[in-house]
SELUMGU-686296 format. One record per atom (N, C-alpha, C, O): chain; residue in one letter; x, y, z negated; atom name; residue number from 1. Coordinates in steps of 0.001 Angstrom, whole numbers, plus 524288, in hexadecimal, padded with zeros to 5 digits. Layout:
# SELUMGU-686296
+-------+------+-------+-------+-------+------+------+
! chain ! resn !  east ! north !    up ! name ! resi !
+-------+------+-------+-------+-------+------+------+
!     A !    A !     X !     Y !     Z !   CA !  NUM !
...
+-------+------+-------+-------+-------+------+------+
END
This chain:
# SELUMGU-686296
+-------+------+-------+-------+-------+------+------+
! chain ! resn !  east ! north !    up ! name ! resi !
+-------+------+-------+-------+-------+------+------+
!     A !    M ! 94D3E ! 04375 ! 75778 !    N !    1 !
!     A !    M ! 94F3C ! 04750 ! 753FB !   CA !    1 !
!     A !    M ! 94B6B ! 049BD ! 75038 !    C !    1 !
!     A !    M ! 94770 ! 04BAF ! 75215 !    O !    1 !
!     A !    P ! 94C34 ! 049D9 ! 74AF2 !    N !    2 !
!     A !    P ! 946DD ! 04B81 ! 747B8 !   CA !    2 !
!     A !    P ! 946AC ! 051D7 ! 748E1 !    C !    2 !
!     A !    P ! 94A4B ! 0548F ! 74A7F !    O !    2 !
!     A !    V ! 94298 ! 05311 ! 747E2 !    N !    3 !
!     A !    V ! 940FF ! 05866 ! 74792 !   CA !    3 !
!     A !    V ! 942AA ! 05A5D ! 742DF !    C !    3 !
!     A !    V ! 9420E ! 05782 ! 73F0D !    O !    3 !
!     A !    T ! 944FE ! 05F5B ! 74224 !    N !    4 !
!     A !    T ! 946BF ! 06141 ! 73D6D !   CA !    4 !
!     A !    T ! 94367 ! 065F7 ! 73C89 !    C !    4 !
!     A !    T ! 94041 ! 067DA ! 73FA4 !    O !    4 !
!     A !    A ! 9448D ! 06791 ! 737DE !    N !    5 !
!     A !    A ! 9416A ! 06CD7 ! 73574 !   CA !    5 !
!     A !    A ! 9426D ! 07137 ! 73907 !    C !    5 !
!     A !    A ! 93F08 ! 07470 ! 73A1F !    O !    5 !
!     A !    E ! 94834 ! 0715A ! 73B45 !    N !    6 !
!     A !    E ! 94A70 ! 07572 ! 73DFE !   CA !    6 !
!     A !    E ! 947E1 ! 07583 ! 74335 !    C !    6 !
!     A !    E ! 94695 ! 079B6 ! 74529 !    O !    6 !
!     A !    D ! 9470F ! 070EE ! 745A6 !    N !    7 !
!     A !    D ! 943DD ! 070E8 ! 74ABB !   CA !    7 !
!     A !    D ! 93F5A ! 07338 ! 74A1A !    C !    7 !
!     A !    D ! 93E53 ! 07714 ! 74CC7 !    O !    7 !
!     A !    L ! 93BB3 ! 07136 ! 7464F !    N !    8 !
!     A !    L ! 935E9 ! 07418 ! 7458F !   CA !    8 !
!     A !    L ! 936C2 ! 07985 ! 74416 !    C !    8 !
!     A !    L ! 933B3 ! 07C76 ! 74658 !    O !    8 !
!     A !    D ! 93A06 ! 07BD5 ! 740F0 !    N !    9 !
!     A !    D ! 93AA5 ! 08004 ! 73FFF !   CA !    9 !
!     A !    D ! 93B81 ! 083E8 ! 74506 !    C !    9 !
!     A !    D ! 938D5 ! 087DA ! 745AC !    O !    9 !
!     A !    R ! 93F64 ! 08259 ! 74855 !    N !   10 !
!     A !    R ! 94099 ! 0848A ! 74DD1 !   CA !   10 !
!     A !    R ! 93B45 ! 0848A ! 750C0 !    C !   10 !
!     A !    R ! 9397E ! 088BC ! 75248 !    O !   10 !
!     A !    A ! 9390E ! 080AC ! 75175 !    N !   11 !
!     A !    A ! 93491 ! 07FE4 ! 75583 !   CA !   11 !
!     A !    A ! 93026 ! 0837F ! 75338 !    C !   11 !
!     A !    A ! 92DB9 ! 08648 ! 7564C !    O !   11 !
!     A !    I ! 92EF2 ! 08399 ! 74DDD !    N !   12 !
!     A !    I ! 92AFA ! 086AF ! 74BFC !   CA !   12 !
!     A !    I ! 92C84 ! 08C16 ! 74D12 !    C !   12 !
!     A !    I ! 9297B ! 08F07 ! 74F5D !    O !   12 !
!     A !    R ! 9316F ! 08DB4 ! 74B6F !    N !   13 !
!     A !    R ! 9329C ! 09339 ! 74C01 !   CA !   13 !
!     A !    R ! 93276 ! 095B7 ! 751D7 !    C !   13 !
!     A !    R ! 931F1 ! 09A69 ! 752BF !    O !   13 !
!     A !    A ! 93302 ! 091B9 ! 75598 !    N !   14 !
!     A !    A ! 93429 ! 092FC ! 75A99 !   CA !   14 !
!     A !    A ! 92DB9 ! 093E5 ! 75CAE !    C !   14 !
!     A !    A ! 92CA9 ! 096CD ! 7605C !    O !   14 !
!     A !    A ! 929DD ! 09100 ! 759C3 !    N !   15 !
!     A !    A ! 924E0 ! 09101 ! 75C04 !   CA !   15 !
!     A !    A ! 92083 ! 09584 ! 75908 !    C !   15 !
!     A !    A ! 91C66 ! 09726 ! 75AE9 !    O !   15 !
!     A !    F ! 922A4 ! 096B5 ! 7546D !    N !   16 !
!     A !    F ! 91E9D ! 09A65 ! 7516D !   CA !   16 !
!     A !    F ! 921C8 ! 09E77 ! 74EFE !    C !   16 !
!     A !    F ! 92673 ! 09D9C ! 74E38 !    O !   16 !
!     A !    P ! 91FAA ! 0A2E6 ! 74DAF !    N !   17 !
!     A !    P ! 92165 ! 0A737 ! 74B71 !   CA !   17 !
!     A !    P ! 92047 ! 0A47C ! 744BC !    C !   17 !
!     A !    P ! 91C02 ! 0A3BD ! 742A8 !    O !   17 !
!     A !    V ! 92521 ! 0A387 ! 742B8 !    N !   18 !
!     A !    V ! 924B2 ! 0A156 ! 73D14 !   CA !   18 !
!     A !    V ! 924DE ! 0A4BF ! 73922 !    C !   18 !
!     A !    V ! 928DC ! 0A766 ! 738C5 !    O !   18 !
!     A !    S ! 920F9 ! 0A570 ! 73595 !    N !   19 !
!     A !    S ! 921B3 ! 0A7F5 ! 73061 !   CA !   19 !
!     A !    S ! 9237D ! 0A594 ! 72BB5 !    C !   19 !
!     A !    S ! 925E3 ! 0A7DD ! 72838 !    O !   19 !
!     A !    H ! 92221 ! 0A084 ! 72BC7 !    N !   20 !
!     A !    H ! 924CB ! 09CAA ! 727DE !   CA !   20 !
!     A !    H ! 924B6 ! 0978C ! 72A18 !    C !   20 !
!     A !    H ! 920F8 ! 0962E ! 72CCA !    O !   20 !
!     A !    L ! 92831 ! 094D5 ! 72949 !    N !   21 !
!     A !    L ! 9281F ! 08F26 ! 72B33 !   CA !   21 !
!     A !    L ! 92AEB ! 08B72 ! 726F2 !    C !   21 !
!     A !    L ! 92F3D ! 08CC0 ! 7254B !    O !   21 !
!     A !    E ! 928C9 ! 08763 ! 7255D !    N !   22 !
!     A !    E ! 92A95 ! 082F8 ! 72220 !   CA !   22 !
!     A !    E ! 92A5C ! 07E67 ! 72556 !    C !   22 !
!     A !    E ! 9269F ! 07DAD ! 72845 !    O !   22 !
!     A !    I ! 92EAB ! 07ACA ! 724F1 !    N !   23 !
!     A !    I ! 92F1F ! 07617 ! 727A2 !   CA !   23 !
!     A !    I ! 930CE ! 07263 ! 72371 !    C !   23 !
!     A !    I ! 934F1 ! 07368 ! 72136 !    O !   23 !
!     A !    E ! 92E1C ! 06E1B ! 72205 !    N !   24 !
!     A !    E ! 92FBA ! 069E2 ! 71EEB !   CA !   24 !
!     A !    E ! 9301D ! 06474 ! 72133 !    C !   24 !
!     A !    E ! 92C38 ! 06215 ! 722B9 !    O !   24 !
!     A !    D ! 9347D ! 062B3 ! 72163 !    N !   25 !
!     A !    D ! 93595 ! 05CF7 ! 72260 !   CA !   25 !
!     A !    D ! 932F8 ! 05971 ! 71ED4 !    C !   25 !
!     A !    D ! 934B9 ! 058F0 ! 71A61 !    O !   25 !
!     A !    Q ! 92EEA ! 056E7 ! 7204E !    N !   26 !
!     A !    Q ! 92C58 ! 05353 ! 71C54 !   CA !   26 !
!     A !    Q ! 92DDA ! 04DBF ! 71D00 !    C !   26 !
!     A !    Q ! 92B25 ! 04A5B ! 71AED !    O !   26 !
!     A !    S ! 9323B ! 04C72 ! 71FEC !    N !   27 !
!     A !    S ! 93380 ! 047CA ! 721E5 !   CA !   27 !
!     A !    S ! 938C0 ! 045DF ! 71EBB !    C !   27 !
!     A !    S ! 93AED ! 041F5 ! 7207C !    O !   27 !
!     A !    S ! 93AED ! 04854 ! 71A39 !    N !   28 !
!     A !    S ! 93F2C ! 0472F ! 71819 !   CA !   28 !
!     A !    S ! 944A2 ! 04797 ! 71B3C !    C !   28 !
!     A !    S ! 94894 ! 044F9 ! 71A64 !    O !   28 !
!     A !    G ! 943DF ! 04BB3 ! 71F41 !    N !   29 !
!     A !    G ! 94889 ! 04D03 ! 72200 !   CA !   29 !
!     A !    G ! 948D5 ! 049B8 ! 72708 !    C !   29 !
!     A !    G ! 94D31 ! 049BF ! 72911 !    O !   29 !
!     A !    C ! 94562 ! 04714 ! 7294E !    N !   30 !
!     A !    C ! 9460A ! 04336 ! 72E13 !   CA !   30 !
!     A !    C ! 94382 ! 0476A ! 731ED !    C !   30 !
!     A !    C ! 9448B ! 0469F ! 7368D !    O !   30 !
!     A !    G ! 940B8 ! 04B44 ! 730F7 !    N !   31 !
!     A !    G ! 93E8D ! 04E77 ! 7360B !   CA !   31 !
!     A !    G ! 93A35 ! 04C53 ! 737F3 !    C !   31 !
!     A !    G ! 9394A ! 04D75 ! 73C88 !    O !   31 !
!     A !    S ! 936E4 ! 0493F ! 73595 !    N !   32 !
!     A !    S ! 932A8 ! 046F3 ! 737B2 !   CA !   32 !
!     A !    S ! 92D52 ! 048B6 ! 736A4 !    C !   32 !
!     A !    S ! 92994 ! 0478D ! 7396D !    O !   32 !
!     A !    S ! 92D0C ! 04BF5 ! 731EF !    N !   33 !
!     A !    S ! 9287A ! 04E57 ! 7300F !   CA !   33 !
!     A !    S ! 92998 ! 053C9 ! 72D8D !    C !   33 !
!     A !    S ! 92C71 ! 05431 ! 729B3 !    O !   33 !
!     A !    Y ! 9272A ! 05813 ! 72FF7 !    N !   34 !
!     A !    Y ! 9274D ! 05D29 ! 72DB8 !   CA !   34 !
!     A !    Y ! 921A0 ! 05FEF ! 72C4B !    C !   34 !
!     A !    Y ! 91D7A ! 05EB1 ! 72E63 !    O !   34 !
!     A !    A ! 92217 ! 06303 ! 7293B !    N !   35 !
!     A !    A ! 91D97 ! 065EA ! 7282A !   CA !   35 !
!     A !    A ! 92042 ! 06C84 ! 728F6 !    C !   35 !
!     A !    A ! 924BC ! 06DDE ! 727D5 !    O !   35 !
!     A !    I ! 91BFB ! 06FDD ! 72B37 !    N !   36 !
!     A !    I ! 91D87 ! 0743D ! 72BBD !   CA !   36 !
!     A !    I ! 9197F ! 0784B ! 729BF !    C !   36 !
!     A !    I ! 914ED ! 076CF ! 729E1 !    O !   36 !
!     A !    L ! 91A6D ! 07D18 ! 727F4 !    N !   37 !
!     A !    L ! 91761 ! 080F1 ! 72655 !   CA !   37 !
!     A !    L ! 918F0 ! 08587 ! 729DB !    C !   37 !
!     A !    L ! 91D70 ! 08719 ! 7293C !    O !   37 !
!     A !    L ! 915F2 ! 087FD ! 72D84 !    N !   38 !
!     A !    L ! 91734 ! 08BDB ! 730B2 !   CA !   38 !
!     A !    L ! 913D3 ! 09078 ! 73025 !    C !   38 !
!     A !    L ! 90F0C ! 0900D ! 72FC1 !    O !   38 !
!     A !    V ! 9163E ! 094DC ! 7301C !    N !   39 !
!     A !    V ! 912FC ! 09A15 ! 72F2C !   CA !   39 !
!     A !    V ! 913FB ! 09DEB ! 733D3 !    C !   39 !
!     A !    V ! 91862 ! 09F80 ! 734ED !    O !   39 !
!     A !    S ! 910EA ! 09EDD ! 735A7 !    N !   40 !
!     A !    S ! 91090 ! 0A230 ! 73B13 !   CA !   40 !
!     A !    S ! 90C22 ! 0A4E4 ! 73C89 !    C !   40 !
!     A !    S ! 907EF ! 0A290 ! 73C4D !    O !   40 !
!     A !    E ! 90C48 ! 0A962 ! 73E01 !    N !   41 !
!     A !    E ! 907D4 ! 0AD14 ! 73F63 !   CA !   41 !
!     A !    E ! 90571 ! 0AB1B ! 744A9 !    C !   41 !
!     A !    E ! 90175 ! 0AD34 ! 74659 !    O !   41 !
!     A !    V ! 907A9 ! 0A75F ! 7471B !    N !   42 !
!     A !    V ! 90570 ! 0A4F9 ! 74C3E !   CA !   42 !
!     A !    V ! 9003A ! 0A245 ! 74A6A !    C !   42 !
!     A !    V ! 8FC55 ! 0A20F ! 74D3A !    O !   42 !
!     A !    F ! 9007C ! 0A05D ! 745CE !    N !   43 !
!     A !    F ! 8FBFC ! 09CC5 ! 7443E !   CA !   43 !
!     A !    F ! 8F724 ! 0A052 ! 742A8 !    C !   43 !
!     A !    F ! 8F324 ! 09DFB ! 7415C !    O !   43 !
!     A !    A ! 8F71F ! 0A583 ! 742A3 !    N !   44 !
!     A !    A ! 8F317 ! 0A881 ! 741BD !   CA !   44 !
!     A !    A ! 8EDC4 ! 0A7F2 ! 7454F !    C !   44 !
!     A !    A ! 8EDAB ! 0A93A ! 749F2 !    O !   44 !
!     A !    G ! 8EA0A ! 0A62E ! 742F3 !    N !   45 !
!     A !    G ! 8E58C ! 0A5A2 ! 746B6 !   CA !   45 !
!     A !    G ! 8E4AB ! 0A049 ! 74835 !    C !   45 !
!     A !    G ! 8E0F1 ! 09F3B ! 74B0E !    O !   45 !
!     A !    K ! 8E79A ! 09CF2 ! 746A3 !    N !   46 !
!     A !    K ! 8E807 ! 09777 ! 74849 !   CA !   46 !
!     A !    K ! 8E75E ! 09452 ! 7443A !    C !   46 !
!     A !    K ! 8E9DD ! 094D1 ! 74025 !    O !   46 !
!     A !    N ! 8E36C ! 0904D ! 74526 !    N !   47 !
!     A !    N ! 8E20D ! 08BE9 ! 74105 !   CA !   47 !
!     A !    N ! 8E66A ! 08841 ! 740B4 !    C !   47 !
!     A !    N ! 8EA1E ! 08826 ! 743C4 !    O !   47 !
!     A !    T ! 8E5A4 ! 084F1 ! 73C5A !    N !   48 !
!     A !    T ! 8EA7F ! 081AF ! 73B2A !   CA !   48 !
!     A !    T ! 8EAED ! 07DA6 ! 73F74 !    C !   48 !
!     A !    T ! 8EF46 ! 07B9D ! 73FBC !    O !   48 !
!     A !    L ! 8E74B ! 07BFB ! 742F5 !    N !   49 !
!     A !    L ! 8E7FA ! 07896 ! 74781 !   CA !   49 !
!     A !    L ! 8EB56 ! 07B2B ! 74C22 !    C !   49 !
!     A !    L ! 8EEF1 ! 078F1 ! 74E69 !    O !   49 !
!     A !    A ! 8E96B ! 0808F ! 74D30 !    N !   50 !
!     A !    A ! 8ECA2 ! 08338 ! 75083 !   CA !   50 !
!     A !    A ! 8F2CC ! 08396 ! 74F3F !    C !   50 !
!     A !    A ! 8F662 ! 08295 ! 7524A !    O !   50 !
!     A !    R ! 8F324 ! 0852F ! 74A47 !    N !   51 !
!     A !    R ! 8F837 ! 0864E ! 74873 !   CA !   51 !
!     A !    R ! 8FB68 ! 080F0 ! 74959 !    C !   51 !
!     A !    R ! 8FF7E ! 0812D ! 74BE0 !    O !   51 !
!     A !    H ! 8F9B7 ! 07C43 ! 7476B !    N !   52 !
!     A !    H ! 8FCA5 ! 07776 ! 7480C !   CA !   52 !
!     A !    H ! 8FD73 ! 0762C ! 74DEC !    C !   52 !
!     A !    H ! 90160 ! 073CC ! 74F5C !    O !   52 !
!     A !    R ! 8F9D2 ! 077B5 ! 7512E !    N !   53 !
!     A !    R ! 8FB32 ! 07657 ! 7569D !   CA !   53 !
!     A !    R ! 8FF1C ! 07983 ! 758C0 !    C !   53 !
!     A !    R ! 90210 ! 077DA ! 75C2A !    O !   53 !
!     A !    L ! 8FF5F ! 07E7F ! 756C8 !    N !   54 !
!     A !    L ! 903D8 ! 08162 ! 758E6 !   CA !   54 !
!     A !    L ! 9092A ! 07F40 ! 756C0 !    C !   54 !
!     A !    L ! 90D2F ! 07EF4 ! 7595F !    O !   54 !
!     A !    I ! 90896 ! 07DA5 ! 75107 !    N !   55 !
!     A !    I ! 90DA6 ! 07BA0 ! 74FCF !   CA !   55 !
!     A !    I ! 90F01 ! 076F9 ! 7527C !    C !   55 !
!     A !    I ! 9136E ! 0767E ! 7544B !    O !   55 !
!     A !    N ! 90BA8 ! 07379 ! 752ED !    N !   56 !
!     A !    N ! 90C88 ! 06DF6 ! 75535 !   CA !   56 !
!     A !    N ! 90EA8 ! 06ECA ! 75AFA !    C !   56 !
!     A !    N ! 91230 ! 06C11 ! 75CC6 !    O !   56 !
!     A !    Q ! 90C66 ! 0727C ! 75D85 !    N !   57 !
!     A !    Q ! 90E41 ! 073AC ! 763EC !   CA !   57 !
!     A !    Q ! 91401 ! 075D5 ! 76336 !    C !   57 !
!     A !    Q ! 91770 ! 073C7 ! 765E1 !    O !   57 !
!     A !    A ! 91512 ! 0791C ! 7606D !    N !   58 !
!     A !    A ! 919E8 ! 07B58 ! 75FBA !   CA !   58 !
!     A !    A ! 91EC4 ! 07758 ! 75E97 !    C !   58 !
!     A !    A ! 92325 ! 07744 ! 76093 !    O !   58 !
!     A !    L ! 91C4E ! 073D2 ! 75A70 !    N !   59 !
!     A !    L ! 92077 ! 06F80 ! 758BF !   CA !   59 !
!     A !    L ! 91F75 ! 06A3C ! 75B20 !    C !   59 !
!     A !    L ! 920F0 ! 0660D ! 75947 !    O !   59 !
!     A !    K ! 91D23 ! 06AD5 ! 75ED7 !    N !   60 !
!     A !    K ! 91BFD ! 06486 ! 761DC !   CA !   60 !
!     A !    K ! 92020 ! 06144 ! 762AF !    C !   60 !
!     A !    K ! 91F80 ! 05C8F ! 761EB !    O !   60 !
!     A !    Q ! 924DE ! 0632C ! 76453 !    N !   61 !
!     A !    Q ! 92944 ! 05F5D ! 76516 !   CA !   61 !
!     A !    Q ! 92B3B ! 05E1A ! 75F6E !    C !   61 !
!     A !    Q ! 92CCB ! 05999 ! 75ED0 !    O !   61 !
!     A !    E ! 92B60 ! 06107 ! 75BAA !    N !   62 !
!     A !    E ! 92DBD ! 05F77 ! 755E5 !   CA !   62 !
!     A !    E ! 92A11 ! 05C5B ! 75425 !    C !   62 !
!     A !    E ! 92B91 ! 05833 ! 7523E !    O !   62 !
!     A !    I ! 9250D ! 05D54 ! 75445 !    N !   63 !
!     A !    I ! 92061 ! 05A3B ! 7511C !   CA !   63 !
!     A !    I ! 9203D ! 0549F ! 75351 !    C !   63 !
!     A !    I ! 91F4A ! 050EF ! 75061 !    O !   63 !
!     A !    S ! 92145 ! 053DF ! 758F5 !    N !   64 !
!     A !    S ! 920BE ! 04EE5 ! 75B3C !   CA !   64 !
!     A !    S ! 9255C ! 04B23 ! 75992 !    C !   64 !
!     A !    S ! 92527 ! 04685 ! 75AE6 !    O !   64 !
!     A !    Q ! 92994 ! 04D0D ! 756A8 !    N !   65 !
!     A !    Q ! 92D91 ! 049FA ! 754A5 !   CA !   65 !
!     A !    Q ! 92D40 ! 048D4 ! 74F2A !    C !   65 !
!     A !    Q ! 930BE ! 0465C ! 74CF7 !    O !   65 !
!     A !    L ! 928B3 ! 04AB7 ! 74C83 !    N !   66 !
!     A !    L ! 92833 ! 04A13 ! 746F1 !   CA !   66 !
!     A !    L ! 9240E ! 04650 ! 74592 !    C !   66 !
!     A !    L ! 92028 ! 04590 ! 74849 !    O !   66 !
!     A !    H ! 9253F ! 0439E ! 74089 !    N !   67 !
!     A !    H ! 920BE ! 040A1 ! 73F4E !   CA !   67 !
!     A !    H ! 91C29 ! 0427E ! 73CDB !    C !   67 !
!     A !    H ! 917EB ! 04061 ! 73DAC !    O !   67 !
!     A !    A ! 91CBF ! 046C8 ! 7398A !    N !   68 !
!     A !    A ! 918C4 ! 04AB0 ! 73772 !   CA !   68 !
!     A !    A ! 91A1C ! 05067 ! 737E1 !    C !   68 !
!     A !    A ! 91EB6 ! 051CD ! 737DF !    O !   68 !
!     A !    F ! 91630 ! 053C0 ! 73843 !    N !   69 !
!     A !    F ! 916E7 ! 05926 ! 73898 !   CA !   69 !
!     A !    F ! 911CB ! 05B34 ! 73655 !    C !   69 !
!     A !    F ! 90D79 ! 059AA ! 737C9 !    O !   69 !
!     A !    S ! 912B4 ! 05F2A ! 7324A !    N !   70 !
!     A !    S ! 90E5D ! 061EE ! 73010 !   CA !   70 !
!     A !    S ! 90F4B ! 06710 ! 72F8C !    C !   70 !
!     A !    S ! 91362 ! 06887 ! 72D7C !    O !   70 !
!     A !    Q ! 90BB8 ! 06A73 ! 73150 !    N !   71 !
!     A !    Q ! 90C57 ! 0707A ! 7302E !   CA !   71 !
!     A !    Q ! 907F5 ! 073C8 ! 72E07 !    C !   71 !
!     A !    Q ! 90350 ! 072AE ! 72E98 !    O !   71 !
!     A !    K ! 90980 ! 07756 ! 72BDE !    N !   72 !
!     A !    K ! 90694 ! 07BF3 ! 7297C !   CA !   72 !
!     A !    K ! 90745 ! 07FA3 ! 72C6D !    C !   72 !
!     A !    K ! 90B9D ! 07FC6 ! 72E7B !    O !   72 !
!     A !    S ! 90390 ! 083D8 ! 72DC0 !    N !   73 !
!     A !    S ! 90447 ! 088B2 ! 730E9 !   CA !   73 !
!     A !    S ! 900FB ! 08C87 ! 72ED0 !    C !   73 !
!     A !    S ! 8FC4C ! 08BBE ! 72E0D !    O !   73 !
!     A !    Y ! 903C2 ! 09197 ! 72D9E !    N !   74 !
!     A !    Y ! 9011C ! 0957D ! 72B03 !   CA !   74 !
!     A !    Y ! 90202 ! 09ABA ! 72ECD !    C !   74 !
!     A !    Y ! 905D2 ! 09AD3 ! 731BB !    O !   74 !
!     A !    T ! 8FE96 ! 09EC4 ! 72EA0 !    N !   75 !
!     A !    T ! 8FF79 ! 0A37F ! 72F2D !   CA !   75 !
!     A !    T ! 903C6 ! 0A5AD ! 72AE7 !    C !   75 !
!     A !    T ! 90599 ! 0A2D3 ! 7277D !    O !   75 !
!     A !    P ! 90515 ! 0AAC6 ! 72B7E !    N !   76 !
!     A !    P ! 908DC ! 0AC6F ! 72756 !   CA !   76 !
!     A !    P ! 904EC ! 0AED1 ! 722C7 !    C !   76 !
!     A !    P ! 90667 ! 0AF5D ! 71E3C !    O !   76 !
!     A !    T ! 9002B ! 0B00D ! 72467 !    N !   77 !
!     A !    T ! 8FCCE ! 0B1DC ! 7207B !   CA !   77 !
!     A !    T ! 8FAC8 ! 0AC6E ! 71C96 !    C !   77 !
!     A !    T ! 8FAAD ! 0ABFD ! 717CD !    O !   77 !
!     A !    Q ! 8F973 ! 0A90E ! 72066 !    N !   78 !
!     A !    Q ! 8F840 ! 0A3D9 ! 71DAE !   CA !   78 !
!     A !    Q ! 8FBFB ! 0A188 ! 719DD !    C !   78 !
!     A !    Q ! 8FAC3 ! 09F34 ! 715D6 !    O !   78 !
!     A !    Y ! 90088 ! 0A26A ! 71B8B !    N !   79 !
!     A !    Y ! 90524 ! 09FEE ! 71837 !   CA !   79 !
!     A !    Y ! 905F1 ! 0A304 ! 71369 !    C !   79 !
!     A !    Y ! 906AE ! 0A0FF ! 70F1C !    O !   79 !
!     A !    A ! 905C5 ! 0A7EE ! 71446 !    N !   80 !
!     A !    A ! 90598 ! 0AAF2 ! 70FCE !   CA !   80 !
!     A !    A ! 90103 ! 0A9A1 ! 70B72 !    C !   80 !
!     A !    A ! 901DF ! 0A96A ! 706B8 !    O !   80 !
!     A !    E ! 8FC6D ! 0A8DD ! 70DAC !    N !   81 !
!     A !    E ! 8F88E ! 0A738 ! 70A35 !   CA !   81 !
!     A !    E ! 8F9AA ! 0A19D ! 70758 !    C !   81 !
!     A !    E ! 8F866 ! 0A0E3 ! 702C3 !    O !   81 !
!     A !    Y ! 8FBDB ! 09E31 ! 70A1D !    N !   82 !
!     A !    Y ! 8FD4D ! 0986A ! 7090E !   CA !   82 !
!     A !    Y ! 900F5 ! 098F4 ! 7047E !    C !   82 !
!     A !    Y ! 9009A ! 09684 ! 7005D !    O !   82 !
!     A !    L ! 904F6 ! 09CE2 ! 705E3 !    N !   83 !
!     A !    L ! 90912 ! 09DE7 ! 70160 !   CA !   83 !
!     A !    L ! 90663 ! 0A06D ! 6FBCB !    C !   83 !
!     A !    L ! 907D5 ! 09F41 ! 6F75C !    O !   83 !
!     A !    A ! 902E5 ! 0A37F ! 6FCE2 !    N !   84 !
!     A !    A ! 9008F ! 0A580 ! 6F83B !   CA !   84 !
!     A !    A ! 8FD52 ! 0A1DD ! 6F565 !    C !   84 !
!     A !    A ! 8FCC0 ! 0A25C ! 6F0A5 !    O !   84 !
!     A !    K ! 8FB16 ! 09E20 ! 6F807 !    N !   85 !
!     A !    K ! 8F800 ! 099EA ! 6F5AF !   CA !   85 !
!     A !    K ! 8FBC8 ! 09604 ! 6F28D !    C !   85 !
!     A !    K ! 8FAD5 ! 09451 ! 6EE28 !    O !   85 !
!     A !    S ! 8FF84 ! 0950F ! 6F510 !    N !   86 !
!     A !    S ! 9029A ! 0908B ! 6F2DA !   CA !   86 !
!     A !    S ! 906B2 ! 092E6 ! 6EE87 !    C !   86 !
!     A !    S ! 90942 ! 08FC7 ! 6EBEB !    O !   86 !
!     A !    G ! 9073D ! 097C9 ! 6EDDD !    N !   87 !
!     A !    G ! 90B22 ! 09A69 ! 6EB62 !   CA !   87 !
!     A !    G ! 909ED ! 09B0C ! 6E5FB !    C !   87 !
!     A !    G ! 90CFF ! 09D57 ! 6E313 !    O !   87 !
+-------+------+-------+-------+-------+------+------+
END
């Protein structure tokens, strides 16, 4: 059974305090490739590798069923700065 965006949303929200979450199905609907953008205060003081490891561990079951998975992770402050630069 393919992984759905709802499956990922549920697993992420169960594992992290979420300030903002975007989930994009990049597989034209077949559920084999997703990109996420996750904003959480839990990432404060952690480098990119540590953040990705946290996400990978929390989504281990879901990721194992995917062909591709990409992620961006920000603290709320970093995300506000990101939005200000791209706005």
